[in-house]
Structure formats: structure tokens, C-alpha cells
C-alpha positions in Angstrom: 0.1 0.0 0.0 2.9 2.4 0.8 4.1 2.2 -3.0 0.6 2.5 -4.2 0.2 5.7 -2.1 3.5 7.0 -3.6 2.3 6.3 -7.2 -1.1 8.1 -6.5 0.7 11.0 -4.9 3.0 11.4 -8.0 0.1 11.5 -10.2 -1.6 14.0 -7.9 1.5 16.1 -7.9 1.4 16.2 -11.7 -2.3 17.1 -11.6 -1.7 20.0 -9.2 1.6 21.3 -10.4 2.1 20.5 -13.9 -1.2 20.5 -15.6 -2.6 23.9 -14.5 0.7 26.0 -15.0 2.5 24.4 -18.0 1.0 26.4 -20.9 3.7 25.1 -23.1 2.2 21.7 -22.6 -1.4 22.8 -23.5 -3.5 19.8 -24.8 -6.6 21.5 -25.8 -6.9 21.2 -29.7 -6.9 24.3 -31.9 -9.7 24.6 -34.5 -9.8 25.8 -38.1 -13.0 26.2 -40.0 -12.8 26.8 -43.7 -16.1 27.7 -45.2 -16.6 27.9 -49.1 -18.8 31.1 -49.8 -18.3 30.9 -53.5 -16.3 29.0 -55.9 -12.6 29.4 -55.0 -13.4 32.0 -52.2 -13.1 30.8 -48.6 -13.9 32.1 -45.1 -11.2 31.2 -42.6 -12.0 30.9 -38.7 -8.9 29.9 -36.6 -9.3 29.3 -32.9 -6.2 28.8 -30.8 -6.1 28.1 -27.1 -5.1 30.9 -24.8 -4.6 31.8 -21.1 -5.3 35.4 -20.3 -3.5 37.5 -23.1 -1.2 34.5 -23.9 -2.0 32.3 -26.8 -0.1 29.3 -28.5 2.0 30.6 -31.3 0.2 28.5 -34.0 -0.4 30.1 -37.4 -2.1 29.0 -40.6 0.0 28.8 -43.8 -2.3 28.6 -46.7 -1.8 26.8 -49.9 0.6 28.9 -52.1 -2.1 29.7 -54.6 -4.2 31.3 -51.9 -4.3 35.1 -51.4 -6.1 37.1 -48.5 -8.9 39.4 -49.8 -9.6 40.8 -46.3 -7.4 41.6 -43.3 -7.4 39.0 -40.5 -9.5 40.1 -37.5 -8.7 38.8 -34.1 -11.0 38.6 -31.0 -10.5 37.2 -27.6 -13.0 34.8 -26.1 -12.9 32.7 -22.9 -9.8 30.5 -23.4 -9.2 31.1 -26.9 -8.1 33.7 -29.6 -10.2 33.7 -32.8 -8.9 35.0 -36.2 -11.1 35.6 -39.1 -10.1 36.4 -42.7 -11.3 35.6 -46.3 -9.0 34.3 -49.1 -9.3 33.5 -52.8 -7.7 30.3 -53.8 -7.6 29.7 -57.8 -8.4 26.0 -58.4 -10.0 25.5 -55.0 -8.6 24.3 -51.9 -9.4 20.7 -51.9 -6.3 18.3 -52.1 -4.0 21.1 -51.3 -1.9 21.3 -48.0 -2.6 23.7 -45.2 0.2 23.8 -42.8 -0.2 24.7 -39.1 3.0 26.3 -38.2 4.6 25.6 -34.7 2.2 22.7 -34.2 5.0 20.2 -34.0 6.5 21.9 -31.0 3.4 21.5 -28.9 1.2 18.6 -27.6 -1.8 20.1 -29.3 -3.8 18.6 -32.0 -5.9 20.7 -34.5 -9.3 20.0 -35.8 -9.9 21.1 -39.4 -13.4 21.6 -40.5 -14.1 22.1 -44.2 -17.6 23.3 -45.4 -18.1 23.4 -49.2 -21.0 25.2 -50.9 -22.1 21.8 -52.3 -21.3 18.3 -51.0 -20.6 17.0 -47.6 -18.4 18.8 -44.8 -15.1 17.2 -44.0 -13.5 17.0 -40.4 -9.9 16.3 -40.1 -7.6 15.8 -37.2 -4.0 17.2 -37.4 -1.2 16.0 -35.2 1.9 17.4 -34.1 4.0 14.8 -36.0 2.4 15.8 -39.2 1.1 19.4 -39.0 -0.5 19.4 -42.5 -4.1 19.1 -43.3 -5.1 18.0 -46.9 -8.8 18.2 -47.5 -10.0 15.0 -49.5 -12.8 14.9 -52.0 -14.6 12.3 -50.0 -14.4 11.3 -46.3 -15.9 8.1 -44.6 -17.9 8.6 -41.5 -15.3 6.4 -39.7 -12.9 9.4 -39.8 -15.1 11.7 -38.1 -15.8 8.9 -35.4 -12.2 8.1 -34.8 -11.3 11.8 -34.6 -13.8 12.5 -31.9 -13.1 9.3 -30.0 -9.4 10.0 -29.6 -10.3 13.7 -28.5 -12.6 12.1 -25.9 -9.7 9.7 -24.5 -7.4 12.6 -24.5 -9.7 14.8 -22.6 -10.4 12.4 -19.8 -6.8 11.3 -19.6 -5.6 15.1 -19.1 -8.7 16.1 -17.3 -7.1 15.7 -13.9 -10.2 17.1 -12.0 -12.6 14.4 -13.6 -10.1 11.7 -12.9 -9.5 12.8 -9.3 -13.3 12.3 -8.7 -13.2 8.9 -10.2 -10.0 8.1 -8.0 -12.0 9.3 -4.9 -14.7 7.1 -5.8 -12.4 4.1 -6.0 -11.0 4.9 -2.7 -14.5 5.5 -1.0 -16.3 2.4 -2.4 -14.2 -0.7 -1.6 -17.1 -3.1 -2.7 -16.5 -4.1 -6.4 -20.3 -4.4 -7.1 -21.2 -0.9 -5.4 -18.1 0.7 -7.4 -19.4 -0.6 -10.7 -22.8 0.7 -9.8 -21.4 4.0 -8.8 -19.2 4.4 -12.0 -22.1 3.3 -14.3 -24.3 6.1 -12.6 -21.6 8.6 -13.2 -21.5 7.6 -16.9 -25.2 7.7 -17.4 -25.4 11.1 -15.6 -22.6 13.0 -17.4 -23.9 11.3 -20.8 -27.2 13.0 -20.1 -26.1 16.5 -19.5 -23.3 16.4 -22.1 -26.0 15.5 -24.8 -28.5 18.0 -23.4 -25.9 20.8 -23.5 -24.4 19.9 -27.0 -28.0 20.1 -28.5 -28.8 23.3 -26.7 -31.5 22.0 -24.4 -29.7 23.1 -21.3 -27.0 25.7 -20.8 -25.2 26.8 -17.8 -22.1 29.1 -17.5 -18.9 27.2 -17.5 -17.2 29.0 -14.5 -19.7 28.1 -11.7 -19.8 24.6 -13.1 -16.0 24.1 -12.9 -16.1 25.5 -9.3 -18.8 23.1 -8.2 -16.9 20.1 -10.0 -14.0 20.9 -7.9 -16.3 21.1 -4.8 -17.6 17.7 -5.6 -14.2 16.1 -5.4 -13.6 17.7 -2.0 -17.0 16.4 -0.8 -16.1 12.8 -1.6 -12.6 13.3 0.0 -14.4 14.4 3.2 -16.8 11.3 2.8 -13.7 9.0 2.6 -12.5 10.4 5.9 -15.9 10.0 7.7 -16.4 6.4 6.5 -12.8 5.5 7.6 -13.5 7.0 11.1 -16.6 4.5 11.3 -19.3 7.2 10.7 -22.5 6.3 8.7 -22.6 8.0 5.3 -25.3 7.8 2.6 -22.5 8.4 0.0 -20.8 5.1 1.2 -24.2 3.1 1.4 -25.6 4.5 -1.8 -22.6 5.7 -3.8 -24.6 5.6 -7.0 -26.8 8.4 -5.8 -23.7 10.8 -5.3 -22.0 9.9 -8.4 -25.1 10.3 -10.5 -25.7 13.8 -8.9 -22.2 14.8 -9.5 -22.0 13.1 -12.9 -24.7 15.6 -14.1 -22.3 18.4 -13.2 -19.2 16.8 -14.7 -21.3 16.4 -18.0 -21.5 20.1 -18.2 -17.8 20.2 -17.9 -17.3 17.8 -20.7 -19.8 19.7 -22.9 -17.8 22.9 -22.2 -14.7 21.1 -23.5 -16.6 19.9 -26.5 -17.8 23.4 -27.3 -14.3 24.7 -27.1 -13.1 22.1 -29.7 -15.9 22.6 -32.1 -18.4 20.0 -33.6 -19.6 19.4 -37.2 -23.2 20.3 -37.3 -24.2 17.8 -39.9 -22.7 14.9 -37.9 -23.4 16.2 -34.2 -24.8 12.9 -33.1 -22.0 10.8 -34.5 -19.3 13.1 -33.1 -21.0 13.5 -29.7 -21.5 9.6 -29.3 -17.8 8.9 -30.2 -16.6 11.8 -28.0 -18.6 10.1 -25.1 -17.2 6.8 -26.0 -13.7 8.1 -25.9 -14.4 9.7 -22.4 -15.6 6.3 -21.2 -12.6 4.4 -22.6 -10.3 6.8 -20.8 -12.1 6.6 -17.7 -12.3 2.7 -17.6 -8.7 2.5 -18.5 -7.7 4.6 -15.6 -10.0 2.7 -13.2 -8.5 -0.6 -14.4 -4.9 0.8 -13.9 -5.7 1.9 -10.3 -7.4 -1.5 -9.4 -4.5 -3.5 -11.1 -2.0 -1.5 -9.1 -3.9 -2.2 -5.9 -4.3 -5.9 -6.6 -0.6 -6.3 -7.5 0.5 -4.5 -4.4 -1.9 -6.5 -2.1 -0.8 -9.8 -3.6 3.0 -9.2 -3.6 3.8 -6.5 -1.1 6.5 -7.4 1.4 5.1 -8.6 4.8 7.5 -6.3 6.6 5.8 -3.1 5.6 2.2 -4.4 5.8 1.8 -2.9 9.3 -1.2 -0.9 10.7 0.7 2.3 10.8 1.8 1.9 7.2 -1.5 0.9 6.0 -3.1 4.0 7.8 -0.6 6.4 6.1 -1.0 4.8 2.7 -4.9 5.6 2.6 -4.6 8.9 4.4 -1.9 10.5 2.3 -3.7 10.2 -1.1 -7.1 11.3 0.5 -5.5 14.4 2.3 -3.8 15.3 -1.2 -7.1 15.1 -2.9 -8.9 17.3 -0.4 -6.2 19.9 -0.6 -6.0 19.9 -4.3 -9.6 20.2 -4.8 -10.0 22.8 -2.1 -7.2 24.8 -4.1 -9.2 24.5 -7.4 -12.4 25.6 -5.5 -10.7 28.8 -4.4 -8.9 29.3 -7.7 -12.0 28.9 -9.7 -14.2 31.1 -7.3 -11.5 33.8 -7.5 -11.4 33.6 -11.2 -15.3 34.1 -11.4 -15.0 37.1 -9.2 -12.1 38.6 -11.2 -14.2 38.3 -14.3 
């Protein structure tokens, strides 16, 4: 258990220290929309991740044949910089390379969305190791599905607050059947609000939602301490109820991330489905990894360190770390709301 606690604390340190501060390691994807307004004339919309007045130094290099017919206009929105311009591209833009300058120096992907006057829109994912987008004549639906599945996996794996809530559930619910029920309830709940928000049925401001998500993590950390102290807890006896309630909130957080990425209007259900499946794949992989480490340690841990004192420290250290980190996020996000 001691080594397990150490591994969890290392992951928690990464979540608390590296993820929020290392803008150079930004993992939110950039988004390029190219809309054909008439033959050989295109409107460009380029959205790059930003924090405050700082933005990633990503630039679009158009095909050599293209020439701007309007000056680029930039606007700041929450967490991003948006540039718009119009260009004429003799011979069209299909089949010609669009380069995303400096993408190879980041961890960021880019989503490219092409909307022709006639025909079906195309959605591409551009990766740092190949920072070029070539718009195809035709695109199978599997490409869109895979693009949003991968985005969903990446979002949950690097979404430290969401994973921290799941980790807290694993530490709280030690019965496998109840844990499975709690995770299933969490999945169902965030799928509901993710879909409702994506289709515009429900809308909540993102800042308060993010603050309450952090509060939900702190709540579960407190519940772990109460249960370990021998106190009764509705969260422990009916964990599915708490995970379902908080899952509704986390779904709003997932929806906010999906809005930042951008979604194909003509394939919104497909993109939503596979983004959600990607989130679930990442979540299940994380739970499986935690349970595997716990099983291996319990099976092969040296008997010399399996003492009550070490065991007590092994569960307390991660729970305290979760509580401190979530409390920090609550304060940080509330202060951010007030500053706005």
C-alpha cells in the first residue's frame, strides 16, 4: 500500500503542479474552419487556445495559390483567440496542403473543418508529428468517429479534475459491485447533461460549473475520511446516488470542452457519441490501472511493511492530497469568477 500511495501522490502532484501551469504543454486542440462562400473563395476561422493574453503561437500557412482578400481580424474569447479572414484560392483548396506552423512544437492537436458550398463537410484531425491538413474529395464517417473518439480519450486522461473524482470514488467504495454501480451512474449522468448541453436543451455558465466540480471532489474526500472513522454515510451506502448527482455536473464540464473544440453540425450525433465513448474508454482504463496496481501490491507486497501504521498512512496521504488539491481548485475557480 505504501508504494501505491506513492504512485497516487506522484499522479496528484502532476495534476496539481504541471497541468494547470504548464501552458507550453497545452493539450486543448486548436480549431480551423474553412467555409466556401463561392467557388474558389473561402472564409477562414482559426481558434487557438489561450490563457489570459497569452496564446499558443500557432499560425495557418495557406496553400501557395491562396491570397487574402480581407485583413485578418482577431478577437479574444474565454480561453481562446479567434482570427477571421477571407481568401481566394484559384483552383480551389481541396487536395492542397494547409500547414499549421509550430504545431510540431506542442502537444496540441488541431481539428480542421471544411464546409463546401455543395457536398458534405469534412472533419480532419491534425497531429504535431504531421502538421499538414489535406482536404479530401470524400471522407468516410469512420474518420469523423475516430477523430472525436481520440479527442474524448485525451480529454479524460488529461482532465485531472474528472479523474480525481473517479479516483476518490475508487478509494471510497471498496465493494466491487457498488463501485461498478457508482461508476455506471456517473457515466449515465454525465452522458445526459453532455447530450443536453451539446444540442442546446440546457445551458449553464462554465465558470460556476467548474467550481462546483472541484467542490464535488472535496466532498467525496471528506466522505472518505468520515467512512474510515466509522461514521455512517449515505454516500458510502448508496454511492450511485452521489456519483449520479455529481456526474450531471461533470457532464456540463465535458460539454464545455466539446464546445471549445467545435463540432460538425451535420454529424453532431456521431461526434457526440464517439466523444462520449472516448471519455468512457479513458475513464475505464484509468480505473482498471488503479485497481490493477492495488491488486498487485496487495498480492506481492512485502509482509514487513504491511503494518497498521503504514496502512493508515497509505490511505490517508492520497485522501489528504485529493482534499487539498480540490480545495485549491475551488478557491482558484471562485476567485477567477470574481475577477471576471
